[in-house]
N, C-alpha and C positions, 0 to 999 in steps of 0.2 A: 528716212534712212540716211545715215551720214556717209558721205563719200570719202574714203580713206585718203584719196588724193588731195582733198582740200583741207584735211586736218593735219597731216603730216607727210608731205610728199617724199621726203628723204626715206622715212621708214617704209612707205609704200613701195618705193623703187627697190629697196633691199628685199622686202618680202616677195616681190614678184620674182626676182632673180633666184632667191633661195627655194621658193616654191617650185620654180621650173626645174631647178637642179634635182631636188627630191623626187619630183614627178617623173623625170626622165629615168632616174635610176630604178624606180618602181615599174615603169612601163617597160624597161629593159627585161626585168625579171618576168613580167607578164608575157612578153614576146618569147622568152626562152621556154616558159612553161607551155605556151601554145606549140612551139616547135617540138618539145619533147613529147607532147600528146600526139602530134603528127607522126613521129617516128614510132611510137608504140602501135599506131594503127597501121603504119606502112613501114616496116623495118628497112626498106630499100632506101629511105632517106626523105628529105624535105621536099617540098613543092618546087618544081622546076620553074625557071624564069624569074626567080627572086632577084637575081643580079640586076636585070634590066630595070625592075621596079625600084631597087635601091639606088641605082645611078640617077634615075629621074627625080627621086625624093631628095637626095643629097645635092644634086645639082641645082634644084630649085631652091632648097634651103640656103645654099651659098649665095645664090642670086639675091634672095630677099635680104640676107644679112648684109651683103655689099651694098644693096640699094638703100636700105634704111640707115646704115652707118654713114654712107657718103652724104645722104640728105641731111642727117643730123649734123655732121661736121660743117656742111655748107651753111646751115642756118646759124650755127655758132659763130662762124666768121662774119656772117651778115649782121648779127647783133652787136658784134664788137665794132664793126664799121659804123653802125648807126650811133653808137655812144661817141665815137670820135667826131662824127658829123654834128651831133648835138652840141658837143663842146665848142665846135667852130661857130655854130649858130648863136649860142649864148654869148660868146666872146664878140662876135660882130654886133649883136644888138646892144651890148654893154657899151661898146665904143661909141656908138651913135647917140648915146645919151648926151654926148657933149654938145649936141645941137639944141639942147633945151636950156630953158632959164636956170640960173644957178640953184635956186631953191628946189625946183623940180628935179634938177639933176642929182642933187645930194640925196634927196628922198628915195628916188628910183634906183640909184646906185646901191643903197643899203638893202632895198628890196631884192635886187638882182643877186647880191652876195648871199642872202638867205636862201634864195631859190637855188643858186648854184650848189650850195651846201647840201640842200635837200636832194638834189638830183644826183650828186656825187656819192651819196651814202644811202643807196637803196637798202631796205631791210634784209638782214640775214634771216630769211623767213623760215620759221618752223611751220607756219601755216600760210595758205594763200590769202587769208583775211588780212594779215599784216600788209601784204602787197597792195590790197584793195585800199586800205587806209592811206597808203603812200601815194597811190594815184589820186585819191580824193584831195589830199594835201597839195599835190601838184596842180590839179585843175583849179583849186581855189585861189592859189597864188598866181596862176597865169591869168585868171579873170581879173584879179586886182591889178596886175602889171599892164594888162591890155587897157583897162579903164583909165588908169592913171596916166599912162603914156599917150592915150588919145587926148585926154584933157590937156596934158602938158604941151603937146605938139600944136595945139590950137591957140595957145596963148600968144599974144602980140610980142612978148619978150623972146620967144623961141626963134630959131633960125627959120627962115621961109621954106627951107627944104626939109625941116624936121619931119613933117608928116610923110613926105614922099620916101624918105630914107629909113626912118626909125620903124614905122609901122610894118613895112614889108619884111624887115629883119626880125621883128618881134613875131610876125605871123609865121615865119619859117621855124622860129624856136617853138612856137605852139604846135605847128604841124608834126615836127619830129617826135614829139611825145606820143601822139597817136600812132605814128609809124612804129616807134619802139614797142609800144604796148601790143600792137597788132602782131609784130614780129615775135614777141614773147608767147603769144597764144597760137602761133602757127606751128602745127604739128601734123604728122601723117594721119590718115584715117585709122580708126580703131581696127578696122578689118585687116589692115596690114600687119598690125601686132598680133592679131588672132591667128593670122595665117602663119606668122613666124613661130608662134607658140605651137600651133597644130603640127607644122612640119618638123619641129624639134622633137615632139613626142612621137610622131610617126617614125622618124629616123631611129629613135631609141628602141621602138618596138621592132623594127626590122633588124637591128644590130642583135637584139636578144633572140629573135627567131633564127637568125643565120648562126648563132652560137650554140644552138641546141644540139648539134652533133657532138659537142664536147661534154664528156661525162662530168668534168669538174668545172666549176664556175671560174672564169677569169675576169676579175673586176677592173682590171687596169684600163682596158679599152672603153667600156661603157662609162666608167667614172670620168676618164679624161675627156671623152665626147661631151658628157653632161657638163663638166666644169667649164670647158672652153665655150660651149654654146651659151650657157647661162651667164658667163662673164661677158661675152659679146652683147647679149641683150641688156645687161646691167649698164655697160658703157654706152650703148645706144640711148638708153633712157637718161643717163647722166648727161650726155650731150644735149638732149632735148630740153632738159630742165637745169640750166647752167647756174642757177642761183642756189641750189640745194644739195649738190652732190660733190664728187671729188673734183670734177672738171668745171671750172667756174669762169665767168667773165668779169669777176671783181677787179682784176688787174687793169681791165680796160677803163674802169671808172677814174683812174688816174688822169685821164685826159680832161675830164670835167674839173677834177681837183686842181689841175694846173691852170685851167681857165679862171678858176676861183682865186688862185694865188696872184694872178695877174691883175685882179680887180683891186688895186692899191687902196688902202684906207685913206680917207681924206686927211 
């Protein structure tokens, strides 16, 4: 079975928010019909104590939205900071190529330029498969850079400190790619999203139940509640996947592009 999140994440995020919106409107009507049935059985009114239950549900819903929104925003900022850190690591390792012999220096500088261009232009992914290919290219280029740098630093023509200075800088450049990949995959547990969706639907049900006293339907409040809640969920998912939605980290890639520009052509 194909996971829609792996085939088109942007479409998946939009479909989740639209499905939640439609479901909340339908659940509102269900709650209203339950309330109307209650009134027909007991003309004196709806069940008592519904206000306390509503307060608990909406209070918890607000807490979960705030928690997930804040966490998503913090992860977005952390990813931006990691891109800047990677740009610094690439720049530092590139400068330390000056410790190598001239021939090795020229070759590795060209490899560094190609690597910086790759890291500065992650795929505008329609699928996560494209991102996997990008990570594979990154790993292959890093293996080559490490092998060639290790060989070059051991040559007699290289500066005696080349091995001590270049390889740790290159190692930091390699490590940050794993850190960035891990940060990209870091998301809240699925249970948090299920709880958020469940509380949204339960809230819509309670709004419909409480509105059963009105003979005429008033769609303003339930639709406003559904739109605001589904929009909040959409923005949370948008923050969690900042390469495929409206909110992106693409502007942060400029730090690596700037590092690439500073790698002057020979």
